[in-house]
N, CA, C and O atoms as a GROMACS GRO file, in nm:
protein
  396
    1MET      N    1   0.870 -10.714  10.218
    1MET     CA    2   0.767 -10.622  10.176
    1MET      C    3   0.822 -10.543  10.058
    1MET      O    4   0.928 -10.481  10.067
    2SER      N    5   0.752 -10.546   9.947
    2SER     CA    6   0.800 -10.480   9.826
    2SER      C    7   0.772 -10.330   9.830
    2SER      O    8   0.694 -10.283   9.912
    3ILE      N    9   0.837 -10.256   9.741
    3ILE     CA   10   0.819 -10.112   9.736
    3ILE      C   11   0.675 -10.076   9.697
    3ILE      O   12   0.623  -9.974   9.741
    4THR      N   13   0.612 -10.160   9.616
    4THR     CA   14   0.473 -10.136   9.579
    4THR      C   15   0.382 -10.147   9.700
    4THR      O   16   0.290 -10.067   9.717
    5SER      N   17   0.408 -10.246   9.785
    5SER     CA   18   0.329 -10.262   9.907
    5SER      C   19   0.346 -10.142   9.999
    5SER      O   20   0.250 -10.096  10.061
    6VAL      N   21   0.467 -10.092  10.010
    6VAL     CA   22   0.493  -9.975  10.094
    6VAL      C   23   0.421  -9.853  10.038
    6VAL      O   24   0.366  -9.773  10.114
    7MET      N   25   0.422  -9.838   9.906
    7MET     CA   26   0.353  -9.724   9.844
    7MET      C   27   0.202  -9.732   9.865
    7MET      O   28   0.138  -9.630   9.891
    8VAL      N   29   0.146  -9.851   9.855
    8VAL     CA   30   0.002  -9.868   9.878
    8VAL      C   31  -0.030  -9.840  10.025
    8VAL      O   32  -0.130  -9.775  10.056
    9LEU      N   33   0.052  -9.890  10.115
    9LEU     CA   34   0.032  -9.866  10.258
    9LEU      C   35   0.040  -9.716  10.289
    9LEU      O   36  -0.040  -9.665  10.367
   10PHE      N   37   0.137  -9.646  10.227
   10PHE     CA   38   0.149  -9.502  10.247
   10PHE      C   39   0.025  -9.430  10.195
   10PHE      O   40  -0.025  -9.339  10.261
   11ALA      N   41  -0.025  -9.470  10.078
   11ALA     CA   42  -0.144  -9.405  10.021
   11ALA      C   43  -0.266  -9.426  10.111
   11ALA      O   44  -0.344  -9.333  10.131
   12VAL      N   45  -0.283  -9.545  10.162
   12VAL     CA   46  -0.396  -9.573  10.251
   12VAL      C   47  -0.384  -9.490  10.379
   12VAL      O   48  -0.482  -9.429  10.423
   13CYS      N   49  -0.265  -9.486  10.438
   13CYS     CA   50  -0.244  -9.405  10.558
   13CYS      C   51  -0.267  -9.258  10.528
   13CYS      O   52  -0.329  -9.187  10.608
   14TRP      N   53  -0.217  -9.210  10.413
   14TRP     CA   54  -0.229  -9.068  10.379
   14TRP      C   55  -0.375  -9.027  10.369
   14TRP      O   56  -0.415  -8.925  10.425
   15PHE      N   57  -0.455  -9.106  10.297
   15PHE     CA   58  -0.595  -9.069  10.280
   15PHE      C   59  -0.674  -9.082  10.409
   15PHE      O   60  -0.763  -9.001  10.434
   16MET      N   61  -0.645  -9.182  10.492
   16MET     CA   62  -0.714  -9.195  10.619
   16MET      C   63  -0.684  -9.075  10.708
   16MET      O   64  -0.774  -9.018  10.770
   17ILE      N   65  -0.557  -9.036  10.715
   17ILE     CA   66  -0.519  -8.922  10.799
   17ILE      C   67  -0.576  -8.793  10.740
   17ILE      O   68  -0.622  -8.707  10.816
   18PHE      N   69  -0.573  -8.778  10.608
   18PHE     CA   70  -0.624  -8.656  10.545
   18PHE      C   71  -0.773  -8.637  10.574
   18PHE      O   72  -0.817  -8.526  10.601
   19LEU      N   73  -0.850  -8.746  10.570
   19LEU     CA   74  -0.992  -8.736  10.601
   19LEU      C   75  -1.017  -8.700  10.747
   19LEU      O   76  -1.121  -8.642  10.780
   20ILE      N   77  -0.924  -8.732  10.833
   20ILE     CA   78  -0.935  -8.692  10.974
   20ILE      C   79  -0.896  -8.547  10.992
   20ILE      O   80  -0.956  -8.476  11.072
   21VAL      N   81  -0.795  -8.501  10.917
   21VAL     CA   82  -0.739  -8.367  10.935
   21VAL      C   83  -0.824  -8.259  10.866
   21VAL      O   84  -0.822  -8.144  10.910
   22ILE      N   85  -0.896  -8.292  10.761
   22ILE     CA   86  -0.971  -8.191  10.684
   22ILE      C   87  -1.061  -8.104  10.772
   22ILE      O   88  -1.056  -7.982  10.758
   23PRO      N   89  -1.143  -8.158  10.860
   23PRO     CA   90  -1.234  -8.069  10.935
   23PRO      C   91  -1.168  -7.989  11.047
   23PRO      O   92  -1.233  -7.903  11.106
   24ILE      N   93  -1.041  -8.012  11.077
   24ILE     CA   94  -0.976  -7.940  11.185
   24ILE      C   95  -0.948  -7.796  11.141
   24ILE      O   96  -0.894  -7.775  11.032
   25ARG      N   97  -0.985  -7.699  11.221
   25ARG     CA   98  -0.968  -7.555  11.197
   25ARG      C   99  -1.039  -7.507  11.070
   25ARG      O  100  -1.000  -7.406  11.013
   26LEU      N  101  -1.141  -7.576  11.027
   26LEU     CA  102  -1.217  -7.537  10.909
   26LEU      C  103  -1.311  -7.423  10.947
   26LEU      O  104  -1.387  -7.434  11.043
   27GLN      N  105  -1.304  -7.314  10.872
   27GLN     CA  106  -1.393  -7.201  10.896
   27GLN      C  107  -1.491  -7.192  10.780
   27GLN      O  108  -1.452  -7.170  10.666
   28THR      N  109  -1.619  -7.207  10.812
   28THR     CA  110  -1.721  -7.202  10.707
   28THR      C  111  -1.773  -7.060  10.689
   28THR      O  112  -1.749  -6.973  10.773
   29GLN      N  113  -1.844  -7.039  10.578
   29GLN     CA  114  -1.903  -6.908  10.554
   29GLN      C  115  -2.005  -6.874  10.661
   29GLN      O  116  -2.018  -6.758  10.700
   30GLY      N  117  -2.078  -6.974  10.707
   30GLY     CA  118  -2.176  -6.951  10.813
   30GLY      C  119  -2.111  -6.911  10.944
   30GLY      O  120  -2.164  -6.828  11.018
   31ASP      N  121  -1.994  -6.971  10.975
   31ASP     CA  122  -1.923  -6.935  11.098
   31ASP      C  123  -1.877  -6.790  11.096
   31ASP      O  124  -1.881  -6.722  11.198
   32LEU      N  125  -1.834  -6.744  10.981
   32LEU     CA  126  -1.782  -6.608  10.968
   32LEU      C  127  -1.891  -6.506  10.937
   32LEU      O  128  -1.866  -6.385  10.942
   33GLY      N  129  -2.011  -6.553  10.905
   33GLY     CA  130  -2.121  -6.463  10.875
   33GLY      C  131  -2.109  -6.396  10.739
   33GLY      O  132  -2.167  -6.289  10.718
   34LYS      N  133  -2.036  -6.457  10.647
   34LYS     CA  134  -2.017  -6.402  10.512
   34LYS      C  135  -2.066  -6.503  10.408
   34LYS      O  136  -1.988  -6.552  10.328
   35VAL      N  137  -2.194  -6.533  10.410
   35VAL     CA  138  -2.249  -6.632  10.317
   35VAL      C  139  -2.268  -6.566  10.180
   35VAL      O  140  -2.342  -6.469  10.167
   36VAL      N  141  -2.200  -6.620  10.080
   36VAL     CA  142  -2.213  -6.571   9.943
   36VAL      C  143  -2.346  -6.621   9.888
   36VAL      O  144  -2.377  -6.739   9.899
   37PRO      N  145  -2.426  -6.532   9.828
   37PRO     CA  146  -2.554  -6.576   9.773
   37PRO      C  147  -2.536  -6.690   9.672
   37PRO      O  148  -2.449  -6.684   9.585
   38GLY      N  149  -2.620  -6.793   9.685
   38GLY     CA  150  -2.613  -6.908   9.596
   38GLY      C  151  -2.525  -7.020   9.647
   38GLY      O  152  -2.512  -7.122   9.580
   39THR      N  153  -2.464  -7.004   9.766
   39THR     CA  154  -2.380  -7.110   9.824
   39THR      C  155  -2.438  -7.152   9.958
   39THR      O  156  -2.520  -7.082  10.017
   40GLN      N  157  -2.393  -7.267  10.004
   40GLN     CA  158  -2.436  -7.318  10.134
   40GLN      C  159  -2.362  -7.243  10.246
   40GLN      O  160  -2.250  -7.196  10.226
   41ALA      N  161  -2.424  -7.233  10.360
   41ALA     CA  162  -2.357  -7.170  10.475
   41ALA      C  163  -2.241  -7.256  10.524
   41ALA      O  164  -2.149  -7.206  10.588
   42GLY      N  165  -2.246  -7.386  10.495
   42GLY     CA  166  -2.139  -7.477  10.537
   42GLY      C  167  -2.022  -7.483  10.442
   42GLY      O  168  -1.928  -7.560  10.465
   43ALA      N  169  -2.024  -7.403  10.335
   43ALA     CA  170  -1.913  -7.402  10.240
   43ALA      C  171  -1.790  -7.340  10.308
   43ALA      O  172  -1.803  -7.241  10.379
   44PRO      N  173  -1.672  -7.398  10.286
   44PRO     CA  174  -1.554  -7.346  10.355
   44PRO      C  175  -1.512  -7.208  10.304
   44PRO      O  176  -1.514  -7.182  10.184
   45GLU      N  177  -1.474  -7.123  10.397
   45GLU     CA  178  -1.419  -6.992  10.364
   45GLU      C  179  -1.267  -6.998  10.368
   45GLU      O  180  -1.199  -6.953  10.276
   46HIS      N  181  -1.214  -7.055  10.476
   46HIS     CA  182  -1.069  -7.076  10.490
   46HIS      C  183  -1.048  -7.223  10.520
   46HIS      O  184  -1.096  -7.273  10.622
   47HIS      N  185  -0.977  -7.294  10.432
   47HIS     CA  186  -0.964  -7.439  10.449
   47HIS      C  187  -0.821  -7.483  10.479
   47HIS      O  188  -0.802  -7.592  10.532
   48TYR      N  189  -0.719  -7.403  10.446
   48TYR     CA  190  -0.578  -7.432  10.475
   48TYR      C  191  -0.535  -7.570  10.421
   48TYR      O  192  -0.471  -7.647  10.493
   49LEU      N  193  -0.570  -7.600  10.297
   49LEU     CA  194  -0.543  -7.733  10.242
   49LEU      C  195  -0.394  -7.762  10.226
   49LEU      O  196  -0.352  -7.876  10.247
   50LYS      N  197  -0.314  -7.663  10.189
   50LYS     CA  198  -0.170  -7.688  10.172
   50LYS      C  199  -0.107  -7.728  10.305
   50LYS      O  200  -0.028  -7.822  10.311
   51THR      N  201  -0.141  -7.657  10.410
   51THR     CA  202  -0.087  -7.689  10.543
   51THR      C  203  -0.134  -7.827  10.587
   51THR      O  204  -0.057  -7.905  10.641
   52LYS      N  205  -0.260  -7.855  10.564
   52LYS     CA  206  -0.315  -7.985  10.604
   52LYS      C  207  -0.252  -8.099  10.523
   52LYS      O  208  -0.229  -8.207  10.577
   53ALA      N  209  -0.223  -8.074  10.395
   53ALA     CA  210  -0.158  -8.177  10.314
   53ALA      C  211  -0.016  -8.202  10.362
   53ALA      O  212   0.030  -8.317  10.362
   54LYS      N  213   0.055  -8.098  10.402
   54LYS     CA  214   0.191  -8.115  10.455
   54LYS      C  215   0.190  -8.192  10.587
   54LYS      O  216   0.271  -8.282  10.608
   55ILE      N  217   0.099  -8.156  10.675
   55ILE     CA  218   0.087  -8.226  10.803
   55ILE      C  219   0.050  -8.373  10.779
   55ILE      O  220   0.104  -8.463  10.843
   56THR      N  221  -0.042  -8.396  10.686
   56THR     CA  222  -0.085  -8.532  10.654
   56THR      C  223   0.030  -8.614  10.598
   56THR      O  224   0.047  -8.731  10.635
   57THR      N  225   0.110  -8.554  10.511
   57THR     CA  226   0.223  -8.626  10.452
   57THR      C  227   0.324  -8.666  10.558
   57THR      O  228   0.375  -8.778  10.558
   58LEU      N  229   0.354  -8.574  10.649
   58LEU     CA  230   0.448  -8.604  10.757
   58LEU      C  231   0.394  -8.714  10.848
   58LEU      O  232   0.466  -8.809  10.881
   59ALA      N  233   0.268  -8.702  10.888
   59ALA     CA  234   0.208  -8.802  10.976
   59ALA      C  235   0.198  -8.938  10.907
   59ALA      O  236   0.220  -9.042  10.970
   60ALA      N  237   0.164  -8.938  10.778
   60ALA     CA  238   0.153  -9.065  10.704
   60ALA      C  239   0.289  -9.131  10.687
   60ALA      O  240   0.299  -9.253  10.692
   61ALA      N  241   0.393  -9.051  10.668
   61ALA     CA  242   0.528  -9.108  10.656
   61ALA      C  243   0.570  -9.175  10.787
   61ALA      O  244   0.626  -9.284  10.786
   62VAL      N  245   0.541  -9.110  10.898
   62VAL     CA  246   0.575  -9.169  11.029
   62VAL      C  247   0.494  -9.295  11.053
   62VAL      O  248   0.548  -9.397  11.096
   63MET      N  249   0.364  -9.288  11.025
   63MET     CA  250   0.278  -9.404  11.049
   63MET      C  251   0.318  -9.521  10.957
   63MET      O  252   0.319  -9.636  11.000
   64THR      N  253   0.349  -9.491  10.831
   64THR     CA  254   0.392  -9.595  10.739
   64THR      C  255   0.521  -9.660  10.784
   64THR      O  256   0.536  -9.782  10.777
   65ALA      N  257   0.616  -9.579  10.830
   65ALA     CA  258   0.743  -9.633  10.879
   65ALA      C  259   0.721  -9.727  10.997
   65ALA      O  260   0.781  -9.834  11.005
   66ILE      N  261   0.634  -9.687  11.089
   66ILE     CA  262   0.605  -9.771  11.205
   66ILE      C  263   0.538  -9.902  11.162
   66ILE      O  264   0.575 -10.009  11.210
   67LEU      N  265   0.440  -9.892  11.070
   67LEU     CA  266   0.372 -10.013  11.024
   67LEU      C  267   0.464 -10.106  10.946
   67LEU      O  268   0.454 -10.228  10.960
   68VAL      N  269   0.554 -10.049  10.864
   68VAL     CA  270   0.649 -10.132  10.790
   68VAL      C  271   0.742 -10.205  10.887
   68VAL      O  272   0.772 -10.323  10.868
   69LEU      N  273   0.787 -10.136  10.991
   69LEU     CA  274   0.873 -10.202  11.091
   69LEU      C  275   0.799 -10.314  11.163
   69LEU      O  276   0.856 -10.420  11.187
   70ILE      N  277   0.674 -10.291  11.197
   70ILE     CA  278   0.595 -10.394  11.265
   70ILE      C  279   0.573 -10.514  11.173
   70ILE      O  280   0.586 -10.629  11.216
   71ILE      N  281   0.540 -10.487  11.048
   71ILE     CA  282   0.510 -10.596  10.954
   71ILE      C  283   0.636 -10.677  10.922
   71ILE      O  284   0.632 -10.800  10.922
   72THR      N  285   0.747 -10.608  10.893
   72THR     CA  286   0.868 -10.680  10.854
   72THR      C  287   0.937 -10.749  10.971
   72THR      O  288   1.009 -10.848  10.950
   73SER      N  289   0.918 -10.700  11.092
   73SER     CA  290   0.982 -10.765  11.207
   73SER      C  291   0.910 -10.893  11.248
   73SER      O  292   0.968 -10.978  11.316
   74GLY      N  293   0.785 -10.908  11.209
   74GLY     CA  294   0.710 -11.027  11.243
   74GLY      C  295   0.643 -11.019  11.379
   74GLY      O  296   0.595 -11.120  11.431
   75VAL      N  297   0.638 -10.901  11.439
   75VAL     CA  298   0.571 -10.884  11.568
   75VAL      C  299   0.425 -10.922  11.555
   75VAL      O  300   0.369 -10.987  11.644
   76ILE      N  301   0.362 -10.880  11.446
   76ILE     CA  302   0.223 -10.916  11.417
   76ILE      C  303   0.222 -10.988  11.283
   76ILE      O  304   0.277 -10.938  11.185
   77SER      N  305   0.161 -11.104  11.279
   77SER     CA  306   0.152 -11.179  11.154
   77SER      C  307   0.004 -11.198  11.118
   77SER      O  308  -0.084 -11.160  11.194
   78VAL      N  309  -0.020 -11.256  11.003
   78VAL     CA  310  -0.157 -11.281  10.959
   78VAL      C  311  -0.225 -11.378  11.054
   78VAL      O  312  -0.345 -11.367  11.080
   79ARG      N  313  -0.150 -11.472  11.106
   79ARG     CA  314  -0.208 -11.571  11.199
   79ARG      C  315  -0.255 -11.506  11.330
   79ARG      O  316  -0.344 -11.558  11.396
   80ASP      N  317  -0.195 -11.395  11.367
   80ASP     CA  318  -0.241 -11.324  11.487
   80ASP      C  319  -0.379 -11.262  11.467
   80ASP      O  320  -0.450 -11.237  11.564
   81LEU      N  321  -0.416 -11.238  11.343
   81LEU     CA  322  -0.546 -11.179  11.312
   81LEU      C  323  -0.653 -11.283  11.283
   81LEU      O  324  -0.766 -11.246  11.251
   82ASP      N  325  -0.620 -11.411  11.292
   82ASP     CA  326  -0.714 -11.520  11.266
   82ASP      C  327  -0.790 -11.552  11.395
   82ASP      O  328  -0.760 -11.650  11.464
   83TRP      N  329  -0.889 -11.470  11.426
   83TRP     CA  330  -0.962 -11.483  11.552
   83TRP      C  331  -1.060 -11.599  11.550
   83TRP      O  332  -1.099 -11.647  11.657
   84PHE      N  333  -1.101 -11.647  11.434
   84PHE     CA  334  -1.200 -11.753  11.426
   84PHE      C  335  -1.137 -11.887  11.386
   84PHE      O  336  -1.209 -11.980  11.352
   85ASN      N  337  -1.005 -11.897  11.390
   85ASN     CA  338  -0.931 -12.020  11.360
   85ASN      C  339  -0.971 -12.080  11.225
   85ASN      O  340  -0.998 -12.200  11.216
   86ARG      N  341  -0.975 -11.998  11.123
   86ARG     CA  342  -1.010 -12.044  10.989
   86ARG      C  343  -0.888 -12.084  10.907
   86ARG      O  344  -0.903 -12.149  10.804
   87MET      N  345  -0.770 -12.046  10.950
   87MET     CA  346  -0.648 -12.083  10.877
   87MET      C  347  -0.606 -12.224  10.916
   87MET      O  348  -0.630 -12.268  11.029
   88SER      N  349  -0.544 -12.292  10.823
   88SER     CA  350  -0.499 -12.428  10.853
   88SER      C  351  -0.384 -12.420  10.953
   88SER      O  352  -0.312 -12.320  10.957
   89PRO      N  353  -0.366 -12.525  11.032
   89PRO     CA  354  -0.258 -12.525  11.129
   89PRO      C  355  -0.121 -12.523  11.060
   89PRO      O  356  -0.108 -12.565  10.945
   90ILE      N  357  -0.023 -12.475  11.131
   90ILE     CA  358   0.113 -12.470  11.077
   90ILE      C  359   0.164 -12.612  11.062
   90ILE      O  360   0.160 -12.691  11.156
   91GLU      N  361   0.211 -12.644  10.942
   91GLU     CA  362   0.261 -12.779  10.914
   91GLU      C  363   0.398 -12.800  10.975
   91GLU      O  364   0.482 -12.710  10.974
   92ALA      N  365   0.419 -12.921  11.028
   92ALA     CA  366   0.551 -12.957  11.080
   92ALA      C  367   0.644 -12.982  10.961
   92ALA      O  368   0.598 -13.031  10.858
   93PRO      N  369   0.772 -12.950  10.975
   93PRO     CA  370   0.863 -12.975  10.863
   93PRO      C  371   0.873 -13.122  10.831
   93PRO      O  372   0.874 -13.207  10.920
   94VAL      N  373   0.882 -13.154  10.702
   94VAL     CA  374   0.890 -13.292  10.656
   94VAL      C  375   1.032 -13.342  10.684
   94VAL      O  376   1.130 -13.270  10.660
   95GLY      N  377   1.044 -13.465  10.734
   95GLY     CA  378   1.175 -13.523  10.764
   95GLY      C  379   1.240 -13.455  10.883
   95GLY      O  380   1.359 -13.425  10.881
   96GLY      N  381   1.162 -13.431  10.985
   96GLY     CA  382   1.211 -13.360  11.103
   96GLY      C  383   1.316 -13.439  11.178
   96GLY      O  384   1.347 -13.553  11.142
   97THR      N  385   1.369 -13.381  11.279
   97THR     CA  386   1.478 -13.444  11.357
   97THR      C  387   1.424 -13.500  11.489
   97THR      O  388   1.496 -13.501  11.590
   98ASP      N  389   1.299 -13.545  11.489
   98ASP     CA  390   1.242 -13.596  11.613
   98ASP      C  391   1.289 -13.738  11.645
   98ASP      O  392   1.251 -13.793  11.748
   99GLY      N  393   1.367 -13.797  11.562
   99GLY     CA  394   1.434 -13.916  11.589
   99GLY      C  395   1.382 -14.046  11.576
   99GLY      O  396   1.452 -14.143  11.603
   0.00000   0.00000   0.00000
């Protein structure tokens, strides 16, 4: 697995986790009863983005490390995900020792 693949995997994990973490502990203007005229009541008042970005980075690093270990160890391969048997069968080695 190349460093580029690891970076792409980390970015995908980071954004997936960030989209999950964003609404946690979000306080909107409507929740606090302080709606600024001209804005939506659902606009965030306190969003804690720096904290959420740090938590996301830590969680994405752990998840990426786990996924890299699974991928490089061969525990799960592409053939394990071929549920409809669309991949060609594994070829036997040419000039085998079957005698």
